[in-house]
C-alpha positions as CSV (number, residue, x, y, z in Angstrom):
1,X,84.6,1.6,65.1
2,X,81.1,2.3,64.1
3,X,80.6,4.5,61.0
4,X,77.3,6.2,60.4
5,X,77.1,7.7,56.9
6,X,74.0,9.6,57.8
7,X,75.8,11.6,60.4
8,X,78.4,12.8,57.9
9,X,77.7,16.3,56.5
10,X,76.9,16.1,52.8
11,X,78.2,18.6,50.4
12,X,75.5,19.8,48.1
13,X,76.4,19.9,44.5
14,X,74.6,21.0,41.3
15,X,75.1,20.4,37.6
16,X,75.2,22.6,34.6
17,X,72.8,21.2,31.9
18,X,72.4,23.1,28.7
19,X,70.9,22.0,25.4
20,X,70.8,23.3,21.9
21,X,69.4,22.1,18.6
22,X,71.7,22.3,15.6
23,X,71.1,21.8,11.9
24,X,73.9,19.2,11.5
25,X,74.1,15.5,11.5
26,X,75.4,13.8,14.8
27,X,78.7,12.7,13.1
28,X,79.4,16.4,12.2
29,X,78.7,17.4,15.8
30,X,81.0,14.6,17.1
31,X,83.8,15.6,14.7
32,X,83.5,19.3,15.7
33,X,83.9,18.3,19.4
34,X,86.8,15.8,18.9
35,X,88.9,17.0,15.9
36,X,91.8,19.4,16.9
37,X,91.5,21.0,13.4
38,X,87.8,21.7,13.8
39,X,88.1,22.8,17.4
40,X,90.6,25.4,16.4
41,X,88.2,26.8,13.8
42,X,85.3,27.5,16.1
43,X,86.5,27.5,19.7
44,X,90.2,27.2,20.5
45,X,93.5,28.8,19.6
46,X,95.4,25.5,19.8
47,X,94.4,21.9,20.3
48,X,95.8,18.3,20.3
49,X,93.3,15.4,20.4
50,X,93.7,11.7,20.3
51,X,90.0,10.9,19.8
52,X,89.7,7.5,21.4
53,X,88.7,6.3,24.9
54,X,91.6,7.2,27.2
55,X,93.1,9.3,24.5
56,X,94.8,12.5,25.6
57,X,93.7,16.0,24.7
58,X,95.2,19.5,25.2
59,X,93.3,22.8,24.6
60,X,94.2,26.4,24.7
61,X,91.5,29.1,24.5
62,X,91.8,32.7,23.2
63,X,92.9,35.3,25.7
64,X,90.2,37.3,27.3
65,X,90.2,41.0,27.8
66,X,92.4,40.6,30.9
67,X,95.0,38.9,28.7
68,X,94.8,35.6,30.6
69,X,94.9,32.5,28.4
70,X,93.3,29.3,29.6
71,X,95.0,26.0,29.0
72,X,93.7,22.6,29.9
73,X,94.7,19.0,29.4
74,X,93.1,15.6,30.1
75,X,91.7,12.4,28.7
76,X,88.6,11.4,26.8
77,X,86.8,9.0,29.1
78,X,83.8,8.0,27.1
79,X,83.6,8.5,23.3
80,X,80.7,7.0,21.3
81,X,80.9,8.3,17.7
82,X,77.9,10.5,16.8
83,X,76.5,9.9,20.3
84,X,78.7,11.1,23.2
85,X,81.9,13.0,24.0
86,X,83.0,12.9,27.7
87,X,86.3,14.1,29.0
88,X,88.1,14.6,32.3
89,X,90.4,17.5,32.9
90,X,93.7,16.8,34.7
91,X,94.0,18.1,38.2
92,X,97.2,20.1,37.4
93,X,95.2,22.3,34.9
94,X,91.9,22.3,36.7
95,X,90.9,25.6,38.3
96,X,90.2,25.3,42.0
97,X,86.8,24.0,42.7
98,X,86.0,23.1,39.1
99,X,84.5,19.6,38.6
100,X,86.7,17.6,36.2
101,X,84.0,15.8,34.1
102,X,82.2,17.3,31.1
103,X,79.9,15.3,28.8
104,X,78.2,16.2,25.5
105,X,75.3,14.0,24.5
106,X,74.3,14.0,20.9
107,X,70.9,12.9,19.7
108,X,69.7,12.6,16.1
109,X,66.6,14.6,15.3
110,X,64.7,14.9,12.0
111,X,66.3,18.2,11.0
112,X,69.7,17.8,12.7
113,X,70.8,17.0,16.3
114,X,70.2,18.0,19.8
115,X,73.4,18.6,21.8
116,X,73.1,18.4,25.6
117,X,76.1,19.5,27.8
118,X,76.4,18.2,31.3
119,X,79.2,19.5,33.6
120,X,78.4,17.8,36.9
121,X,79.5,18.4,40.5
122,X,79.6,22.1,41.2
123,X,79.7,23.0,45.0
124,X,79.5,26.8,44.7
125,X,77.0,29.1,42.9
126,X,79.6,31.7,41.8
127,X,81.8,29.2,40.0
128,X,78.7,27.4,38.6
129,X,77.4,30.7,37.2
130,X,80.7,31.6,35.6
131,X,81.0,28.2,33.9
132,X,77.4,28.2,32.9
133,X,78.1,31.4,30.9
134,X,81.2,29.8,29.4
135,X,79.4,26.7,28.3
136,X,76.5,28.7,26.9
137,X,79.1,30.6,24.8
138,X,80.6,27.2,23.7
139,X,77.3,25.8,22.6
140,X,76.4,29.0,20.8
141,X,79.7,28.9,18.9
142,X,79.3,25.2,18.1
143,X,75.8,25.9,16.7
144,X,77.1,28.9,14.7
145,X,80.0,26.9,13.3
146,X,77.9,23.8,12.4
147,X,75.2,25.9,10.7
148,X,77.3,28.5,8.9
149,X,80.7,26.8,8.5
150,X,82.4,29.8,10.1
151,X,84.0,30.1,13.5
152,X,83.4,33.0,15.7
153,X,85.8,32.2,18.6
154,X,86.8,35.9,19.2
155,X,83.3,36.9,20.0
156,X,81.3,36.0,23.2
157,X,78.1,34.5,22.1
158,X,74.9,33.6,23.9
159,X,72.1,31.3,23.0
160,X,68.8,33.0,22.1
161,X,67.0,30.9,24.6
162,X,69.3,28.3,26.3
163,X,67.4,25.3,27.3
164,X,68.3,23.9,30.7
165,X,67.7,20.2,30.9
């Protein structure tokens, strides 16, 4: 049987790419993204992390106004201390249509770090827009925590001028 890959319909996908500069060293950013204790200060209600490649994680976010609590579980797939945090969410906790891979890239800068988030593979604009707002909130909370030492997980935050990369 002859197979022509050009004749197959392609699903268009897009990625969320957001970046923020923080006044914190790369190792502080990395720890804030991989330590269960720190994640619970600035972003989550509960967390379990085994911060090593193929180490498991479980996260539970604060309930929103509708009372729904979001829980997720998965594995760290690419950890490079002070440089990268990449994780995959398990299918059983993954909302329908949500791509499973999220990566945070951490780059040292003279006055801190640049953090770039990439959540790749969205096939629908509505889901992408909803998750873009959630990731913007995440990065704003991370920045606030790293620069002030206080978590603000109950509030919904936005970046003053989120940078799409």
